[in-house]
NUKOL-485873 format. One record per residue (C-alpha): residue in three letters; x, y, z. Coordinates in nm, 2 decimals. Each point is the difference from the previous one (the first is absolute). Layout:
NUKOL-485873
<r residu="ALA" east="X" north="Y" up="Z"/>
...
***
This chain:
NUKOL-485873
<r residu="MET" east="2.30" north="-0.49" up="1.12"/>
<r residu="ARG" east="0.08" north="-0.36" up="0.09"/>
<r residu="GLN" east="-0.35" north="-0.11" up="-0.11"/>
<r residu="LEU" east="0.03" north="0.20" up="-0.32"/>
<r residu="LEU" east="0.33" north="-0.16" up="-0.08"/>
<r residu="LEU" east="-0.15" north="-0.35" up="0.05"/>
<r residu="ASP" east="-0.29" north="0.09" up="-0.24"/>
<r residu="ILE" east="0.25" north="0.13" up="-0.26"/>
<r residu="GLU" east="0.21" north="-0.32" up="0.03"/>
<r residu="ASP" east="-0.32" north="-0.21" up="-0.06"/>
<r residu="GLN" east="-0.08" north="0.21" up="-0.30"/>
<r residu="LEU" east="0.35" north="-0.04" up="-0.15"/>
<r residu="ALA" east="-0.01" north="-0.38" up="0.06"/>
<r residu="TRP" east="-0.34" north="-0.02" up="-0.17"/>
<r residu="GLY" east="0.12" north="0.21" up="-0.29"/>
<r residu="LYS" east="0.31" north="-0.21" up="-0.06"/>
<r residu="GLU" east="-0.20" north="-0.32" up="0.01"/>
<r residu="ALA" east="-0.25" north="0.15" up="-0.25"/>
<r residu="ILE" east="0.28" north="0.10" up="-0.24"/>
<r residu="GLU" east="0.16" north="-0.34" up="0.02"/>
<r residu="ARG" east="-0.33" north="-0.16" up="-0.07"/>
<r residu="LEU" east="-0.05" north="0.22" up="-0.31"/>
<r residu="ARG" east="0.35" north="-0.07" up="-0.11"/>
<r residu="SER" east="-0.06" north="-0.38" up="0.03"/>
<r residu="GLU" east="-0.31" north="0.04" up="-0.21"/>
<r residu="GLY" east="0.17" north="0.21" up="-0.27"/>
<r residu="LYS" east="-0.22" north="0.30" up="0.08"/>
<r residu="TRP" east="0.25" north="0.24" up="0.15"/>
<r residu="ASP" east="0.11" north="0.29" up="-0.22"/>
<r residu="GLU" east="0.35" north="0.09" up="0.10"/>
<r residu="THR" east="0.03" north="0.30" up="-0.23"/>
<r residu="GLY" east="-0.34" north="0.14" up="0.10"/>
<r residu="ALA" east="0.08" north="-0.05" up="0.37"/>
<r residu="ALA" east="0.33" north="0.18" up="-0.03"/>
<r residu="SER" east="-0.17" north="0.29" up="-0.19"/>
<r residu="PHE" east="-0.27" north="0.03" up="0.27"/>
<r residu="CYS" east="0.26" north="0.00" up="0.28"/>
<r residu="ALA" east="0.19" north="0.28" up="-0.18"/>
<r residu="LEU" east="-0.32" north="0.20" up="-0.03"/>
<r residu="LEU" east="-0.08" north="-0.04" up="0.37"/>
<r residu="ARG" east="0.36" north="0.10" up="0.09"/>
<r residu="SER" east="-0.03" north="0.31" up="-0.22"/>
<r residu="CYS" east="-0.32" north="0.10" up="0.17"/>
<r residu="ILE" east="0.16" north="-0.05" up="0.35"/>
<r residu="ASP" east="0.30" north="0.21" up="-0.11"/>
<r residu="ALA" east="-0.22" north="0.27" up="-0.13"/>
<r residu="ALA" east="-0.19" north="0.01" up="0.33"/>
<r residu="GLY" east="0.32" north="0.04" up="0.20"/>
<r residu="GLY" east="0.02" north="-0.36" up="0.12"/>
<r residu="ILE" east="-0.26" north="-0.21" up="0.20"/>
<r residu="GLY" east="0.00" north="0.26" up="0.27"/>
<r residu="GLY" east="0.01" north="0.30" up="-0.23"/>
<r residu="GLU" east="0.32" north="0.13" up="0.18"/>
<r residu="ALA" east="0.26" north="-0.07" up="-0.27"/>
<r residu="ALA" east="0.09" north="0.22" up="-0.29"/>
<r residu="LYS" east="-0.27" north="-0.01" up="-0.27"/>
<r residu="THR" east="0.10" north="-0.07" up="-0.36"/>
<r residu="ALA" east="-0.08" north="0.27" up="-0.25"/>
<r residu="LYS" east="-0.13" north="-0.25" up="-0.26"/>
<r residu="LEU" east="-0.35" north="-0.12" up="0.06"/>
<r residu="PRO" east="-0.09" north="-0.36" up="-0.09"/>
<r residu="VAL" east="-0.17" north="-0.06" up="-0.34"/>
<r residu="ARG" east="-0.37" north="-0.07" up="0.03"/>
<r residu="VAL" east="-0.08" north="-0.35" up="-0.12"/>
<r residu="ARG" east="-0.38" north="-0.02" up="0.07"/>
<r residu="SER" east="-0.15" north="0.32" up="0.16"/>
<r residu="PHE" east="0.02" north="0.23" up="-0.31"/>
<r residu="THR" east="-0.30" north="0.21" up="0.12"/>
<r residu="THR" east="-0.08" north="0.16" up="0.33"/>
<r residu="TYR" east="-0.20" north="-0.24" up="0.22"/>
<r residu="GLN" east="-0.37" north="0.10" up="0.04"/>
<r residu="LEU" east="-0.21" north="-0.15" up="0.28"/>
<r residu="PRO" east="-0.29" north="-0.21" up="-0.12"/>
<r residu="LYS" east="-0.35" north="0.14" up="0.05"/>
<r residu="GLN" east="-0.13" north="-0.34" up="0.12"/>
<r residu="SER" east="0.14" north="-0.27" up="0.21"/>
<r residu="GLN" east="0.11" north="-0.32" up="-0.17"/>
<r residu="ARG" east="-0.03" north="-0.36" up="0.13"/>
<r residu="ASP" east="0.11" north="-0.34" up="-0.12"/>
<r residu="PRO" east="-0.24" north="-0.10" up="-0.28"/>
<r residu="ALA" east="-0.05" north="-0.34" up="0.18"/>
<r residu="MET" east="-0.18" north="0.19" up="0.28"/>
<r residu="GLY" east="-0.36" north="0.11" up="-0.01"/>
<r residu="GLY" east="0.07" north="0.35" up="-0.13"/>
<r residu="THR" east="-0.04" north="0.33" up="0.19"/>
<r residu="THR" east="-0.29" north="0.18" up="0.16"/>
<r residu="LEU" east="-0.07" north="0.34" up="0.15"/>
<r residu="TYR" east="-0.22" north="-0.15" up="0.27"/>
<r residu="ARG" east="0.08" north="-0.28" up="0.25"/>
<r residu="SER" east="-0.13" north="-0.34" up="-0.12"/>
<r residu="SER" east="0.11" north="-0.21" up="0.31"/>
<r residu="MET" east="0.01" north="-0.37" up="-0.07"/>
<r residu="GLY" east="-0.35" north="-0.02" up="-0.17"/>
<r residu="ILE" east="-0.12" north="-0.25" up="0.27"/>
<r residu="LYS" east="-0.32" north="0.01" up="0.19"/>
<r residu="PHE" east="0.06" north="-0.07" up="0.37"/>
<r residu="ASP" east="-0.26" north="-0.11" up="0.25"/>
<r residu="ASP" east="0.23" north="0.12" up="0.29"/>
<r residu="PRO" east="0.04" north="0.38" up="0.01"/>
<r residu="VAL" east="0.32" north="-0.03" up="0.20"/>
<r residu="ARG" east="0.15" north="-0.22" up="-0.26"/>
<r residu="GLU" east="-0.12" north="0.23" up="-0.28"/>
<r residu="ARG" east="0.16" north="0.30" up="0.17"/>
<r residu="LEU" east="0.33" north="-0.19" up="0.07"/>
<r residu="VAL" east="0.04" north="-0.11" up="-0.36"/>
<r residu="SER" east="-0.09" north="0.34" up="-0.13"/>
<r residu="MET" east="0.27" north="0.15" up="0.22"/>
<r residu="MET" east="0.25" north="-0.25" up="-0.14"/>
<r residu="ARG" east="-0.09" north="0.12" up="-0.35"/>
<r residu="VAL" east="0.03" north="0.36" up="0.10"/>
<r residu="ARG" east="0.36" north="-0.06" up="0.12"/>
<r residu="GLN" east="0.08" north="-0.21" up="-0.31"/>
<r residu="GLU" east="-0.10" north="0.28" up="-0.23"/>
<r residu="GLU" east="0.21" north="0.27" up="0.17"/>
<r residu="MET" east="0.24" north="-0.03" up="-0.29"/>
<r residu="THR" east="-0.20" north="0.29" up="-0.15"/>
<r residu="ALA" east="0.12" north="0.22" up="0.29"/>
<r residu="ALA" east="0.36" north="-0.10" up="-0.07"/>
<r residu="GLU" east="-0.05" north="0.10" up="-0.36"/>
<r residu="LEU" east="-0.13" north="0.34" up="0.10"/>
<r residu="LEU" east="0.30" north="0.06" up="0.22"/>
<r residu="ALA" east="0.24" north="-0.10" up="-0.27"/>
<r residu="ALA" east="-0.17" north="0.26" up="-0.22"/>
<r residu="VAL" east="0.04" north="0.27" up="0.27"/>
<r residu="ILE" east="0.37" north="-0.09" up="0.03"/>
<r residu="TRP" east="0.05" north="0.01" up="-0.37"/>
<r residu="LEU" east="-0.19" north="0.32" up="-0.07"/>
<r residu="GLN" east="0.10" north="0.22" up="0.30"/>
<r residu="LYS" east="0.33" north="0.17" up="-0.07"/>
<r residu="GLY" east="0.22" north="0.21" up="0.22"/>
<r residu="MET" east="-0.08" north="-0.14" up="0.35"/>
<r residu="PRO" east="0.25" north="-0.08" up="0.27"/>
<r residu="TRP" east="0.15" north="-0.35" up="0.00"/>
<r residu="THR" east="-0.19" north="-0.08" up="0.32"/>
<r residu="PHE" east="-0.33" north="0.05" up="-0.19"/>
<r residu="TYR" east="0.09" north="-0.27" up="-0.25"/>
<r residu="ARG" east="0.13" north="-0.23" up="0.28"/>
<r residu="ASP" east="-0.32" north="0.03" up="0.19"/>
<r residu="LEU" east="-0.22" north="-0.06" up="-0.30"/>
<r residu="ALA" east="0.21" north="-0.30" up="-0.10"/>
<r residu="ARG" east="-0.06" north="-0.14" up="0.35"/>
<r residu="HIS" east="-0.37" north="0.08" up="-0.04"/>
<r residu="LEU" east="-0.01" north="-0.17" up="-0.35"/>
<r residu="TRP" east="0.17" north="-0.31" up="0.14"/>
<r residu="ASP" east="-0.25" north="-0.02" up="0.28"/>
<r residu="GLU" east="-0.29" north="0.00" up="-0.24"/>
<r residu="ILE" east="0.16" north="-0.29" up="-0.20"/>
<r residu="ARG" east="0.04" north="-0.19" up="0.33"/>
<r residu="HIS" east="-0.37" north="0.06" up="0.07"/>
<r residu="ALA" east="-0.08" north="-0.15" up="-0.33"/>
<r residu="LEU" east="0.21" north="-0.30" up="0.09"/>
<r residu="PHE" east="-0.19" north="-0.03" up="0.33"/>
<r residu="GLY" east="-0.33" north="-0.03" up="-0.19"/>
<r residu="GLN" east="0.15" north="-0.24" up="-0.25"/>
<r residu="ALA" east="0.14" north="-0.23" up="0.27"/>
<r residu="ALA" east="-0.32" north="0.00" up="0.20"/>
<r residu="LEU" east="-0.22" north="-0.08" up="-0.30"/>
<r residu="GLU" east="0.23" north="-0.28" up="-0.11"/>
<r residu="ALA" east="0.02" north="-0.14" up="0.35"/>
<r residu="GLU" east="-0.38" north="-0.03" up="-0.02"/>
<r residu="GLY" east="0.00" north="-0.15" up="-0.34"/>
<r residu="TYR" east="-0.15" north="0.29" up="-0.20"/>
<r residu="ASP" east="0.11" north="0.05" up="-0.36"/>
<r residu="TRP" east="0.05" north="0.38" up="0.00"/>
<r residu="HIS" east="0.16" north="-0.01" up="-0.34"/>
<r residu="SER" east="-0.33" north="-0.06" up="-0.16"/>
<r residu="ARG" east="-0.16" north="0.32" up="0.13"/>
<r residu="PRO" east="0.01" north="0.35" up="-0.16"/>
<r residu="GLN" east="0.26" north="0.21" up="0.18"/>
<r residu="TYR" east="-0.10" north="0.33" up="0.15"/>
<r residu="THR" east="0.21" north="0.28" up="-0.14"/>
<r residu="SER" east="-0.19" north="0.32" up="0.09"/>
<r residu="ASP" east="0.27" north="0.16" up="0.22"/>
<r residu="TYR" east="0.22" north="0.04" up="-0.31"/>
<r residu="ASP" east="-0.25" north="0.01" up="-0.28"/>
<r residu="VAL" east="-0.23" north="0.27" up="0.15"/>
<r residu="ASN" east="0.29" north="0.22" up="0.13"/>
<r residu="ILE" east="0.27" north="-0.03" up="-0.26"/>
<r residu="GLU" east="-0.09" north="0.32" up="-0.19"/>
<r residu="LYS" east="0.02" north="0.21" up="0.31"/>
<r residu="MET" east="0.31" north="0.19" up="0.13"/>
<r residu="PRO" east="0.23" north="-0.21" up="0.21"/>
<r residu="GLY" east="-0.06" north="0.21" up="0.32"/>
<r residu="THR" east="-0.38" north="-0.06" up="-0.04"/>
<r residu="GLN" east="0.06" north="-0.37" up="-0.05"/>
<r residu="TYR" east="0.20" north="-0.02" up="0.31"/>
<r residu="ALA" east="-0.24" north="0.21" up="0.21"/>
<r residu="TRP" east="-0.29" north="-0.23" up="-0.12"/>
<r residu="LEU" east="0.18" north="-0.31" up="0.12"/>
<r residu="SER" east="0.20" north="0.10" up="0.31"/>
<r residu="ILE" east="-0.25" north="0.26" up="0.15"/>
<r residu="GLY" east="-0.33" north="-0.10" up="-0.16"/>
<r residu="ILE" east="0.02" north="-0.38" up="0.02"/>
<r residu="GLU" east="0.27" north="-0.08" up="0.26"/>
<r residu="GLU" east="-0.04" north="0.28" up="0.25"/>
<r residu="GLY" east="-0.37" north="-0.06" up="-0.02"/>
<r residu="ALA" east="0.06" north="-0.37" up="0.08"/>
<r residu="MET" east="0.13" north="0.11" up="0.35"/>
<r residu="LYS" east="-0.35" north="0.09" up="0.11"/>
<r residu="ARG" east="-0.20" north="-0.28" up="0.16"/>
<r residu="PRO" east="-0.10" north="-0.25" up="-0.11"/>
<r residu="GLY" east="0.26" north="0.03" up="-0.28"/>
<r residu="LYS" east="0.32" north="-0.21" up="0.03"/>
<r residu="VAL" east="-0.04" north="-0.08" up="0.36"/>
<r residu="GLY" east="-0.35" north="-0.14" up="-0.07"/>
<r residu="GLU" east="0.14" north="-0.22" up="-0.28"/>
<r residu="PHE" east="0.26" north="-0.14" up="0.23"/>
<r residu="GLU" east="-0.24" north="-0.06" up="0.29"/>
<r residu="PHE" east="-0.25" north="-0.17" up="-0.24"/>
<r residu="CYS" east="0.26" north="-0.25" up="-0.12"/>
<r residu="ARG" east="0.12" north="-0.07" up="0.35"/>
<r residu="ASP" east="-0.33" north="0.00" up="0.19"/>
<r residu="GLU" east="-0.28" north="-0.09" up="-0.24"/>
<r residu="ALA" east="0.16" north="-0.19" up="-0.28"/>
<r residu="LYS" east="0.26" north="-0.15" up="0.23"/>
<r residu="HIS" east="0.24" north="-0.02" up="-0.29"/>
<r residu="PRO" east="0.36" north="0.02" up="0.13"/>
<r residu="LEU" east="0.17" north="0.05" up="-0.34"/>
<r residu="MET" east="-0.23" north="0.29" up="-0.10"/>
<r residu="ALA" east="0.02" north="0.15" up="0.35"/>
<r residu="GLN" east="0.38" north="0.01" up="-0.03"/>
<r residu="PHE" east="-0.02" north="0.15" up="-0.35"/>
<r residu="GLN" east="-0.25" north="0.26" up="0.11"/>
<r residu="ASP" east="0.22" north="0.09" up="0.29"/>
<r residu="TYR" east="0.28" north="0.08" up="-0.24"/>
<r residu="ASP" east="-0.23" north="0.17" up="-0.24"/>
<r residu="TRP" east="-0.13" north="0.23" up="0.28"/>
<r residu="ALA" east="0.35" north="0.09" up="0.12"/>
<r residu="ASP" east="0.11" north="0.07" up="-0.36"/>
<r residu="GLU" east="-0.30" north="0.23" up="-0.06"/>
<r residu="VAL" east="0.09" north="0.20" up="0.31"/>
<r residu="THR" east="0.34" north="0.06" up="-0.16"/>
<r residu="HIS" east="-0.15" north="0.09" up="-0.34"/>
<r residu="ALA" east="-0.23" north="0.26" up="0.16"/>
<r residu="ALA" east="0.30" north="0.15" up="0.17"/>
<r residu="PHE" east="0.18" north="0.01" up="-0.34"/>
<r residu="GLY" east="-0.30" north="0.18" up="-0.15"/>
<r residu="ARG" east="0.00" north="0.26" up="0.28"/>
<r residu="THR" east="0.37" north="0.06" up="-0.06"/>
<r residu="TRP" east="0.01" north="0.02" up="-0.37"/>
<r residu="THR" east="-0.33" north="0.13" up="-0.13"/>
<r residu="PRO" east="0.05" north="0.35" up="0.15"/>
<r residu="GLU" east="0.34" north="0.00" up="-0.19"/>
<r residu="LEU" east="-0.17" north="-0.11" up="-0.32"/>
<r residu="PHE" east="-0.29" north="0.26" up="0.02"/>
<r residu="GLY" east="0.17" north="0.28" up="0.19"/>
<r residu="GLU" east="-0.31" north="0.01" up="0.22"/>
<r residu="ASP" east="-0.10" north="-0.11" up="0.35"/>
<r residu="LEU" east="-0.16" north="-0.33" up="0.09"/>
<r residu="GLY" east="-0.34" north="0.15" up="0.04"/>
<r residu="TYR" east="0.00" north="0.10" up="-0.37"/>
<r residu="ILE" east="0.14" north="-0.34" up="-0.10"/>
<r residu="ARG" east="-0.27" north="-0.19" up="0.19"/>
<r residu="GLU" east="-0.26" north="0.19" up="-0.19"/>
<r residu="VAL" east="0.18" north="-0.08" up="-0.33"/>
<r residu="ALA" east="0.01" north="-0.37" up="0.10"/>
<r residu="LYS" east="-0.37" north="0.00" up="0.09"/>
<r residu="HIS" east="-0.09" north="0.15" up="-0.34"/>
<r residu="GLU" east="0.22" north="-0.26" up="-0.18"/>
<r residu="LEU" east="-0.16" north="-0.28" up="0.21"/>
<r residu="ASP" east="-0.35" north="0.12" up="-0.11"/>
<r residu="HIS" east="0.11" north="-0.01" up="-0.37"/>
<r residu="PHE" east="0.17" north="-0.34" up="0.04"/>
<r residu="TRP" east="-0.30" north="-0.17" up="0.16"/>
<r residu="GLY" east="-0.23" north="0.16" up="-0.26"/>
<r residu="GLU" east="0.21" north="-0.16" up="-0.28"/>
<r residu="VAL" east="0.00" north="-0.34" up="0.18"/>
<r residu="ARG" east="-0.38" north="0.01" up="0.04"/>
<r residu="LYS" east="-0.04" north="0.09" up="-0.36"/>
<r residu="ALA" east="0.21" north="-0.30" up="-0.11"/>
<r residu="HIS" east="-0.20" north="-0.23" up="0.23"/>
<r residu="GLU" east="-0.33" north="0.13" up="-0.15"/>
<r residu="VAL" east="0.12" north="-0.06" up="-0.35"/>
<r residu="ALA" east="0.11" north="-0.35" up="0.08"/>
<r residu="ALA" east="-0.34" north="-0.07" up="0.18"/>
<r residu="ALA" east="-0.19" north="0.13" up="-0.31"/>
<r residu="GLU" east="0.21" north="-0.24" up="-0.21"/>
<r residu="GLY" east="-0.08" north="-0.29" up="0.23"/>
<r residu="LYS" east="0.36" north="-0.04" up="0.12"/>
<r residu="VAL" east="-0.07" north="0.05" up="0.37"/>
***
């Protein structure tokens, strides 16, 4: 709690400094700021306070922007300044003479593109209704881990001087699975992908490669964390997919295998199209 309070104090100091800067430049809208603060306060009051434990107001806040029910997009979006999106992995587009270096950089890119897994988890959280609070807590943890993995890859690539922004971003985890039921989406990721990664060589092999062959301390550390996270994610999957399906794990593993076959088929198809167009 002490650390959280320090963070909040830093945020407040930054916010006050930003407001004073805007005021000095004549860009601060006092009326608009007051109106927005009143809207936030009405939302908090309607929710029963920050902790949800106070009395809730009967009057709901007036909508100011979201006039229609939010619909999840059918395709991932990326900053237009980046190299677009792709359903197959494009690595860094560099020919390496050293196979160890090639595998290492490819692994950095795989980590950097794990934002697509975070997007799929966000979709599961959004779409799946009526689960216990602990389900949403666990999946929020899972989602954050995937974002952190993407940060691992970004940090490693930038430390090596690679411009990952210029490359197409892999988005298949979300784009191929988004039309499926949320339980199927989660079984594909947690059981099909992540439980499967527990088998050798899998995640332990990735860690040992970075440590022993590539001798890259930063990626070895990142892969150590990645491996530990995947152990947790597989456990989440074994906990929650039986609840989502109302079936035992044996059945769910068969579902996950079926979904993996479909997924890799779609990825191969996209790669073949790109190859035929001379993009690979």
